[in-house]
N, C-alpha and C positions, 0 to 999 in steps of 0.2 A: 534401532530405528531412530532417526533424527527428528526432532521437532523444530519447526520453523515458525517464528513469531514476528509479525510486522505490527508495530504499534506506533501510532501517531497521535499527538496531543497538542491542541492549541486552545489556550484558555481553559474553559470548562468542558470542551468537546474532546472526547477520547475515542479512538477507533482502534480495535485490535483484531487482527486476522491471524489465526494459527492453524497449522496443518502439519501432517507428517509427509505431505506430498510436495516435493520441491518444485515440480512443474506447475502445480496450482499456485503456489506462492509467487513464482516467477511471472506467471500470467497476470496475477493481481497487481504486482508491483509495476508491470508494464502499463496496465490500465491507469494506475494512479499517476505515473510519470507523464503519460500522454495528456491526461486531464490537467495536471499542474502546468505543463508547458502551454496548453491552450489558454489557460487563465492568464498566464504571464504575458502572452502575446496580445491579449485583449486590452491590457493596461497600457 
């Protein structure tokens, strides 16, 4: 079984999401991508 880990760090803030469910990781990455694009479009 594969483990998937998504980790992002900026300064002292660090977030890590891990799972063995690829669908869950794919959905979480999609949410992050959408939020990042929204923030970029606001600037």
